N, C-alpha and C positions, 0 to 999 in steps of 0.2 A: 557548571555541572558537567561531569564527564558523560559520554554516551553510555547508554545502558542496553542491555538485552531486552527483548520484548516480553520475556517470560513473566515477570512480576506484574507488569501493567495489564497483560491479557488475562492473567489469573484473577486479578482484582475486577476486571471488566466482566469476566464470566460470572463471578460470584455476585457482582453488583447489578447484573442484567443491563449492562450498557455496552457499547463497543468503542474501541480506539480507532481512529481514522488513520489509515496510511495514505498519505498524500505524495504522489510522485513529484520529484524535483527535476527540472531541466537545465536550470542556470542559477546565477546568484539571486536574481529577483524572486524566483520561485521559492528558493530556500529561505530567504529573509522574510518574505511574506508569511510563509507557513509558520516559522519559528515565532515571529512576533505575534501572530494571532493565537498560537498555542499558549504563549506566556500571558497574553492579555486575558484569556479565558480560563487560565489555570487548568489546562488540559494536557494529559500525556499525548504524545504524538509519535508517529512512525514516519520517517522520511524514506520513501521508496525510490530505488534507482534501478531502472532497467538497464540491460547491457547496452542497448543503443544510446541511451542518455549518458551512460558512463563514458562511452566512446566519444560522444559529442563533447563532453566536458574534459576531454583529453586523457581520461583514465580514472580508475577507481581511487588511485592514490591522491589525485587532485581533488576529487569529490570528498574523500574522507578528511583531507587537510582543511578544505574550505568549511565543511560543516563543523568540524571541531573548533576551528578559530572563531566562526560566527557564534557558536553556542557561548563561547567565553566572552567575546566582545560585546555581545548583546545582553549579557548577564542573564541568560536563560536558566531558570531554576526548575522548570518542569522536566519530567523524564523524556528523553528524546532517544529513540533507537534509529540507527542508520541501517537500512534493510535492502539487500539485493532482491529485486523483484524478477521472478521467472528466470532464475539463474540456470545456466548450463552447468554441467559438472566442472569444466575448466573455470568458468566464471565464478563459481563458488570459492574455489581456491584462491583466485586472484583477489576477491574481496576480503577473505580471511586475512590474507597477507597485507592488504591495504589498510586494515583497521576498522572494518565495518563491525557493528555490534550484533548484527542479525543477518541471516541469509535465507533465501528460499531456493531450494533445489526443485526444479520443475522437471520431474522424471515421468510425467503423465503420458508422454508419447512413447515411452519404452514398454516392453512387455512387463507385467507386474513383478516377475522375478528379478529382472534387471533393476527396476525402480527400487525394489526392496534392498538389493545388494548395495547399490550406490548410496541410497539414503542412510543405510546403516553405517556405512563407512564415514559419511559426512557428520552424522550425529556424534560419533566417537571423537572427531576432530573438534567439533564445536563445543562438546562438553568440556574438554581439556582447557579450552580457551574462554569458557564462560559465555559463549554466544548462543542465541536462540536459533532454532532452525524450523522453517516451514516447509512442508511437503505438499504435493498436489496429487490428487487422484481424480480422474475424469476431466477431460479437457474443458477449458473455459472457452466460450464461443467468441467469434471475432478474431481480430488480428492484433498482436502487439509485438512490435520489433520482429516481424517475420514469423512469429509463432502463431499458427492458425489452429483455431479449434471450432468445433461445430456447436458448442454449448451442450455437450453430452452430460448426462446424469451419472454420477459416480456409482460404482457398485459398493454397497455398504460393507460387504465382506472384504473387498480389497482395501477399503478405508481402514478397517480394523487391522489388517496386516501391517499397514504403514504406521498407524497410531501406536500399535504395540511395540514398535521399535524404540519409541521414546522421543518422537518429535515434539517440539514445543507447541506447535499449532498445525492444523490441517486445513488445506483448501480442498473442498469437495465440490465438484461441478454439480450444480442444481438447476441447470438451464440458464445461468447468468452469461452475459456477453460483454466483452471488451468493446469500448467505442459506443456509438449511438445505438440504441435499441430500435429495431424495425417496428412499424406500426402493427404488424401481425405477431409480434412476440407474445407467446402464450403465458408469460409470467414465471416466477420461480416455482420449482417443484417442492412444495413444503413436505410432501409425502417422502421424497428422497431425503431431505434434511432431517426429518424426524427419525427415519430409518438409520441414517448415519449416526446421529446422536445416540441412538439406542445401542449401537455397536461400539462406539468409541468412549462412551461415558462422559467424563469431565474435560475431555480434550478441548481446548478453545478452537473454535471453527472460524474460518476465514471466508468472507464473501468478496470475490473479485468482481470487477465490472460494476462498481457502486453508482456510476453515473447513469442517471435515468431510471433507476428503480424507484417506484412510488414509495412514499413515506410509510404507508401502512405495511407494505411488504418488508421494508427495512426493519421496522419495529417487531414484526412477527418473526423475522429471521433472528433477531437479537434474542427474543424470548425462547427460541429453540436452540440456543447455544452458540450463536455467531458472536464473537468478541472482537473481531478485526474486520474492518470494511475498507476496501481499496477504492480511492478516487483519483482519477487522472484526467480523463477526457473533459470532465466538466470544468476543471480549472483552465484547461487549454482553451475551451470554447469562451470562457468568460474573459480571459486575457485577450483573445483574438477580437471579440466584440468591442471591448473597451478601447483597444488600440486602433481599430478601424474607425471608431467614432471620433477619436482624437484627430486622426488625419483627415477624415472626410469633412470635419468642421474647420479645417484649415489652421488648426492650432499650432502645427509644426512649422507653419510659415510666419508666425508672429513672434517677434523678438527672437529670443533663443529657444523657441519651442522645439527646434531640431535637436537640442541637447539630448542625448540618450537618457539622461536622468529624468528629464521632463517627458520625453517621448514615451518611455516605459512606465511612468508613474501611474497612469490610469489602469493599465493592465495589472500592475502589481496590486493596486487597491482592489481590483475585481477578484483577484485570487483571494485576498484576505476576506472579502465578503462571502465568497463561495466556501472557504474553509470554515468560517464562523457558522454559516447556515448548517453545514454538514456536522460539525461538532455538536451543535444544539440538537439536531435530529438524532444523532448517535447516543446522546446523553452523557458525553465525556466532560462537559463543561464543569469546572470545579473539582474534578476527580484527581488532579495531580497530587 
């Protein structure tokens, strides 16, 4: 199955009161584990790629070629979108050229007028090519690839300005954070989320920083219009813990346990388990 934009899957999720998971990929193991789990659970899925991860994998063209070939060779039948995560203006154009099916332009650090102008331009380009576009208002807390946010809550009126341009989905800061949540985190601002929803209507909303948000908050956010939830850190932590355990138990020293296919297998399985758990919580299982 060819890559698809995220538009249709997110509109279905919004109407069906569930969310599609965006799981960030970092290498072949990540990509394979997520795709296989999505196929097994018959769930639509969005593969997120940060600019740092794209650079690590030698470029967006390499990433797009790998994902497209893997979808074909694994006989993936569920909808798969390949999405740029927190893209810069230049990064968006590079991903469009490379063959991504969806992009996120993160103009949240610009003055609202500049965010609007750049977003409007990218929307026109994406519409011509049949790609979906995500925009952001209000910085997401924490750090991702050098982009630092304090977990600000978005201004609902600014959200409406961006939504009215015709973006596919909108990421609005509601106190969410990239990475691990601190012990004193006050939780999501559902008041902000409800206010944003009231301004943007049926626009599918995006919740970044899905790692560590309690299940009850996730489900409440979905009930208030969130149709896409991003997960990255949780898969990284699961991979790290499983790999550490394998090495600490000395399994890499037994036979050909040093073979990277064996060395990385527990981590790959841990990613699958993490993705499965999230898809079940988000309600996307069987929705492909």
